[in-house]
N, C-alpha and C positions, 0 to 999 in steps of 0.2 A: 614241633613243626607240623602244620596241617598236611594230611596225606595228599590232598588235591591242591597243589601249588597254584595252578591256573585259576581255580575257583576262588582261592584266598585272595589272589591279586585282583580279580574282578570285584571283590567286595571292598578292597582297600583303596583302589585307584579310581579316579574319574575316567571317563571314556577317552579323553584326549591323551592322558598320560599312559593309560593302559595300552592304547593303540601304539604309542611310540615304543613301549617296552616289548610288546608282542611282535612288532616288526623285526625284532631280533630273535630268530628262532633258536634260542639257546637255553636248554633246560637248566644247566648249571647257573647261568645268569639269573634266570627267573627264581630259582631257589634261593640264591644269595639275596636278592632284593626282598623276597618274602621273609626270609629269616631276619634281615635287618629291620623290617617293619615290625615283626612280631616282638623282637627284642627291645628296640628303641621306643616303640609305641608313639610315633609322631602323629600329629594331627592331620597332616596331609603329605602327599608325595609329589615332587616335581621331577619328571624324567627329562633331562636336558640333552637335546640332540646337538648336531653341528650347525643347526639353523641359527643365523645371526640374531634372530628375534629371541630365541631362547637364551642366548648368551647375554644379550642386552638386558633381558629381564633379571638375570643374576646381578648385573651391575646395579640395577635399580633397587633390588632387594637389599643389597649391602647397606645402602643408605636408609631405606625405609625401616629396616630392622635395627638400625643404630650400630651396626658392626663396623661401618666406615663412615667418615664424615667428609663432605666435599670441601676442598680447599679453593682458594681464589683462582688459581691457575686452572684453566680448562682441562678436564680429564684427570686431575689430581685428587686423590683422597688420602685420608689418614686413618690408620687403625691402631688402637692401643691394646697390647696384651697386658694382662695383670702384672702387678709389681713382682710377683713371685713366679712369673711364667714368661721369662725373657730369653730362654736359651734351650738347647737340646738337653733333655733330662736323661743323662747317661745312667744314673743309678736305677731309674725305673723303666729303662728301655731294655727289654730282655728277649732272648730267644726262648721259645717254647720247645723244650727238648723231650722227645719221646723216650721211653725206657730203652736203655742200651746205648744211647748216643751220649757223647761227651765232646764239647767243642773246645775244651782246654780252659785253663784258669783265666786267660786274658779276655774271654768272651762272656759277657753277662748272660746268665741263663737260669731257667727255672723249669721245674717239672711241667710237662705239657698239660696234663689233665688239671693239675692244681691251678696253673696259670689261666687256663681257659675258664675255669670256674670263677676265679677272682675277677677277671676283666669283664666277663659277661654279667657278673653280679653288679658291677659298677655301671655297665651299659643298660641294664634292665630299667626301662622307663625313662632313660636319660633324655629322650627326644620329645617327651610329652609337652604339648603346647607349642611345638616347633614344626618346621617343614623338613622333610627328608629330601635332600637333593641327590639324584642318581646321575653320576658324571662318568663320561667315557673319554679315554685319552689313549694316545699311542706314544710309547716310549721309543725314541729313535725315529728316523724318517718313515713315513707310511709306505706300505707296499715295497719293503726293502728287506735284505737279509738281516737287518738290525731290528726290525719291528717287533715290539712286544705290546700286546693290548692290555689295558687295565681299566677297571671300573671301581669307582669309589662312591660309597654311600656316606654322606655327612650331613649334619644339621647346621653347618656354618656356611652362611653366604660368603663370608670373607675367605674361608678356605677354598670354596668353590671358585670365587673370582680369581684368587691367586693362581689356581690351577689353569684357568683359561689363559692367563698370561704366560705361564711357565711350560705348558705342554701342547703338543699338536692335537687337534680335535680327533676323537677316536670312534664316534658313533658309526660313521660309514665303514670304518675298519672292522667294527664288530659285525656289520652286515656280511662282510667278506669272510669272517670267521665261521659263519654258519653255526653248527652245533658243537664246534670244537670246545673242549674244556681248557684250552691253552691260553689262559689269561690270569693276571694278578688281580686280587681283590683287597680292598681296604674299607674298613668300617670305622668311622670316627664320630664321636659326639663331644662337643664342648662341655656337655653336662649343664648343671644348673648355673645360671648367670647372675652376677651381682648388678648393682645399679649402673655400672659402667659397661655392662654387657661383656664382662670378663668371666672366665671360668672361676666358679666360687670355691670348688673343693679340690684345689691343686694338691692337697695332701693325699688325695686319691687319684692322682695323675698316673696313668699307666700307658705304656707303649709296648705292645707285645707282638713279636714276629713269629708266626706259626709257619716255619719254613716247610714243614711236611705238607701243608695244604696251600702254600703260596698265598698267605693271608696275613694282613696286618690289622691289628686292633689298636685304637687310640681313644682315650677318654679323659675328660676333665682337664683339657688343655686346648689352647688356641695357637700358641707360637708355631709358626709354619714348619719349623724343623721337626716338630713333634706331630704335626697334623697333615701336612701336604704329603699324602702317602706315596706319591711317585717320585719323591726326592730321595733322601737317604734311606727311607724305610724300605722302599722296593729295591734299592740298590742291593740290600742284603739278600733279597730273593733272587735278583739277577746274578749275583755272585755264585749262588748254588746252581743256578741253571747253566751258567758259563762253565762251572766245574764239570757238570755232566756232559756238556756238548763240546768242550775244547776251545773256548774263546775266553776273553777277559772282560769283566765289568769293573770299572775303576773310578775312583774319586779324582777325576782328572779334567783339566781344561783341555781344549783343543784350539790351537791358534796357528795362523800362517805368518811366519817370519819372512820378511822380504829381503832378498839378497841382490847381488849384481845382475844386471841384464834382465830385469823383470822376473828373476827366479823367485819362487815361493816355496819354502820348505815348511811342512806342517809338523808341529810339535804337540805332544801331550804333556801335561804337567800336573804333578800331585803335590799339593800344599795343604797342610792343616788350615782350618778356618783362621782368618785374620793374619795370614802369613804372606799375603801378596798374590794370591791366586787370581782373583778377578782383575787386579791391576796388571798382572802379567798377560792375561788374555786380552786386555784392552790397551796394550802399549801403543802410543802414538806412532803412526807409520806402519803398523802391522794390522792384520785382519783377524777377526774373531770368528771361530766356528762354535765354540761353547766355553763356558767359564767354570763348569762344576763336575759334570758327570759324563763319562764316555764309555761306549761299548767298542771293543777292539776285536776284529776278526781278520783272519788271513784269507784273502780273496785273490785267486790267481797268483799265489806265491808272494803276495805283498801284504804287509801289515797295514790295515786301514782302520780308521776311527770315525765314529759318528757321535754327534752330540745327542744325548738322551733327551734333552730338553729343547725348548724354543724361546726361553726367557731367562732372566737373571733375578735371583733373590740374593742381593748383595749387601754387605756391610757398608753403611753409609758414612762411617767415621772417616775423616780426612779426605773425603771426596770434595775436591775443589778445582778451580780452573787450571792450576799448575800440575797437580798430581794425576787427575783423572778427567781431562778436558771433555772427552766424548760423553762419559756418563754424566758429568756435571751439566753439560748442555742439555741432555735429555731430562734431567731432574729440574731444570729451570725453564723449560719450554712447554708449551701446550702438548698434551698427549697423555695416554693412559699410564698412570704411575700410582702404585700404592706405597705410601710411606708408612712405616710402623715404628712406634716408640721414639719419635722425634719430639722436639719442642714446637708447639704451634702458638703463634701470636697473630691475631687479626687475619686468620686464614692463610698464613704463610708458614711453611715448615723451616725449622732451623736445626742444625746438627753440629756437633763438635768437629772442628777442623774444616769448616766449609769455606774459610778464607775471608770471613767478615765477622764483625762484632756480633755477639749473641745478646738477645734481650735478657734482662735480669729476672723476669717473671713470665709466666704463661701456663699453658696446659701441656703436660707430658704424661709419660707412662705411670707416674705416681699420682696424677690428678692435678690440682692447682699447685703450681711449683713456684718457688722463688729462690734466688741465689743464696747459698748457704744452708739450704734445707737438708735435713738428715733423715735416715730411716730409723727404725726402732732400735737398731744396734749402734746408732751414732755414726754410721757411714754417710758421707756426703752424697746426696742425690744429684747426679750430673744433669745438665740441661736436656740432653738427649741420652738415651741409654748407650753404653759402650758397644752394645750389640744391636743398635738400631739398624733398620733395614730399609731397602727399597725393592719393589718388585715391578719389573717391566718386561715387555716382550722384546725380542731381539730385532725383528725386521726394521724398526725405525733407526737402528744404529748406523751412523755414517761409516763405521769401519767394519761392517758386516762382510764376511768373506763371501764371494759369489758362489762358492761351493758348499756353503754351510748346511744345506739341506739335501745334498746329493744322496741318492738312494744307496750308493755303494760307499758312502763316506769319503774320506780324503786319505791319501797315502801318508804314512807317518815316517818322518826322517829322524826324529829324536824324542826321547823321554826325558823329562826333567823332574827331579825330586828336590823339594825345598822345604825348610822349616825355620823356626826361630832358634838361632844358635848364637849366643852372645860372645863366645870365647874360643871356638875350636875351628870351624870350617872356613875355608876361603870363600870369597863371593861367588866364584864359578869354577867348575872343573869338569873334565870329561873322563869317563871310566876307561879303563884299558880295553875292556870288551864287554859284551852283553852280560856274561855271568858275574864279572866284577861289579858292574853297575847295579844289577838287580840285587845282589847280595849286600853290598856295602854302601850303596847310595839309597836304594829302595828299602830293603828289608831291615837295614840298620838305622833307618831314619829316626831321629829324636827331634822334639820341638818343645819350646817353652810355652806353657798354657796361656790362653787369652780369655776374654769375656764371652767368647762364642759358645762355651760350655759352662755349666754350673760348676762352682768350686773355686779353689784358690788359684790365683793367676801367678805366672812367672815360674812355674815348676817345670823342670825338664822331664818330659814324658816320652816313653817309647812309643813310636807312632809309625810302624812299618807301612810303607807305600802310602802314607797319609790315609790309611784305610782301616786302622785298628777298630775304630768305633763301629765299622760297618761290615767287617768280614764275618761271614756266617758259616765258614768251614774251618777246620783246624788250621792254625797258622802255617805249620810245616807243609801241608798240602797246598795251601794258597801260594807259598813261596815256590814250590815245585811247579805249579801251574804257570807262574810267571816265567820261570826258567825255561820250561818246555815250549812256551809260546815262541821265544826267540830262537830256540834250537831248531824249530821247524822252518826257519827262514834262512835262505842262502845269504841274505844281507840284512840282518836285523837292525832296527833303529839304534843309533848311538844313544848312550845314556849319560846324562849330565846331572850334576848337583849344584844348586844355588843356595846362597845364604845372604839375604838382604839385611841381616840384623847383627852383624859382627860389630863389637864395641871395643873401644880402647880402655885403658885402666881407669880413666875418669868416668866411664859409663856412657861415653858419647858414641853415637853411631859413626862408623867409618865410611859410610856411603850415603849419598843423597838418594831419595826415593826414585829420582829420575835415572839413576845410574843403571837400573835394570834394563834400560833400553840398549845400553852398550853390551851388557852380558848377552842379551838376545841376539844382537848382530854377530857377536863372536861365535855363539853356538851355531848359528846358521852357516857361517863360514867353515867352522870345524867339521860339520857333518859332511861337507863336500871336499875336505882336505885342502881348503884354500888358505889355511894359516898353519905355520909351524907351531909346535907346542913344546913346553918343558915337561919332562917326566918327573913328577913329584912322587913321594911314597904313597900318596892317597889317590893319585890319578894324574891326568894331564892338565896343565894350567896354561893360561895365556902368557905370551911374551909381552914385555913392556912396550916394545915398538908397536905392536898391533893395537894394544889398548890405547896408547897415546894417540894414534891415528883415529881410532874409532871415537874416542871422546871428542876429538876436534870435529869429526865429520857429523856425528850424530847429535851432539849436545852443544857444539861450538864452545867447548870447555877445555881448559888446560888440565892436563893430568900429569902430576909430577912423579919422579922416581921415588920420592919419600912416601907418597900416597900408595904407590904400587907395592913397595916393600912392606908397609904397615898392613896392607890388606891381604897380601899373598904370602906372607911369611908362614911357613909350616910349623905349627906349634906341636912339637913331638909329645910332650907329657900329656897335653889335653887329648890328643888323638889316641894315645895309648890308653888313657883312662876311659875314653869312649869305647874302645874295643873290649876292655875289661867288663864294662857295664853290659854291652850287647852280648858278649859271650856268656856271661852269667845268666842272662835272661833265656837265651836259647838252650843252654845246657840244662838249666834247672826247671824251666817253666814250659818249654815247648818240646814235648816228648817225641814228636815226629819230625823234628828239624832234619833236613837232608845233610848227609855227610859233606857234600860239596860246599855247603855254607862254611863249615869249620875249616876246610882246606883254604878257601879264599880268605877267610879271616886270618889264618895262620900266615899266609903269604904276605898280607898287609902288615902284620905285626913284625915280620922279619924285615921288610923294607924300612919300616919306621926305626927299628932298633939299629939297623945298619947305617941309616942316615944320621941317627943320633950320635953314633960312635964317630962318624966322619966329621960332622958339622956342629954338634951340640944340640941343645934343646930347642932352639929357634933357628930355622933355616931360611935365610933370605932367598927369594926366588932367583936372584942373580947368581947365587951359588949353585943353582941347578943347571945353568947354561952349559 
């Protein structure tokens, strides 16, 4: 690194871009940009401010560079990631751990110095022939207790464009920072590109998080989950900062559920990818604050949450007028939308589950595609990828909550934890108290895997708080932080668990996708004590009379006693087997698990065994009355 950073930047930047950078009097920022230039060796540098002209130029460059292609609908573009770059790469996403640190066996980690040497080796010269974009964003509302500033250097116009849609502009925020070193840094290069402008060397794909320096490195990848640094990558940095400062950074939606007499109750919700998170945030009749990431702080004795982002990077599969009408309307109307890894025919995007017949040929993530086409392993290539995505900003949404960008966030009435569970959990239940909910609905969460991460699908995975992939501190301490958050509140949020994916013995889902609207209304009432509940061994569950009324009011749909019994029967052997799995994990693999977790688990086991003795293996909810 040159000794005189300012002189080095004078040599590498033209006058206009140098002026924009030097208007931010921050030595740490200047050094970061200089180091990115020296390592990546780009042909030129574009410092992007909050000026609409700068941001519009990014949109133009995505098309000029071939990273996005215009579609027929005004404002719509499509981006294709490479065939082998379609999801978050968990195996090659690692924490850089300094000597003496150990994050536990569930967190993917490598020696810091060795990892830095490897990733910098891949980044060396990776931007040759390309432009380096310097981007400034604010995580959380600007000028608020939630604000965290971030700067990303990337050679991808597509990544840069995505961030414009997903995050609040941060250049002016950096001006307010002055010379403070308090910001996150991300360095990304897509690496050498092939003829489709896709990353060519995905075998050398690396995503490394240097938590000691609050720095993320990403190389040889374009998929947004691996490259948009202020999404899940900086969530890992925020979790460590929250650990130091006494707040929570979570993989959670934030939404307003509307109750009687114009009452709005705000919920956060943690769901693994493709488990109904965005659709829950976008429920008809409710209002969205955010669909993916939340910061939670205690302000004046109240738990409050803010959306880290200002846009949505959502899975597009099964988005249709019936399941997701608000999103579907945005995706089929003029406006700024990036589609990724869908099928395109004559300038129109198609995706699986869109509610209309799909063409039998066209262009998709695999190139020129036709029905029945297979990959090298003989697997059928679907018309759109199962993890195909859309990216859009939230302000145009018709269901946007009026308080979505409030500087002090919104008050939280309830936490929701949900995953894919085909045979154990009921569709909705409320914890007995904060500790029970955090331990056995959050920390004990399991989910069956989907196409959102690389690897085999349909495997039941331990997924505490839906945050295992992103936790950057030992899991026991992370659990203790969640418990302590509620203990500091006189009236902590109620904790709920949902399961949209319960099946019968024939493998058929027991609920329609729209039924989650009823669970939301029930939870809103439950927070305020407006419904009586049945006490099951695993938590409090709805009464039939309340659900029958809500199904009629919300969905204009009959709800039978047989459906209620099938869905809300307590399956004792399955629940005991889950406790066995979870206890084994916490005793054998999480050395710092707090004692209270095992006490809560023991109490639940005792309740299950007592109920089994009294009622048998399967307990009808009517037997709990």
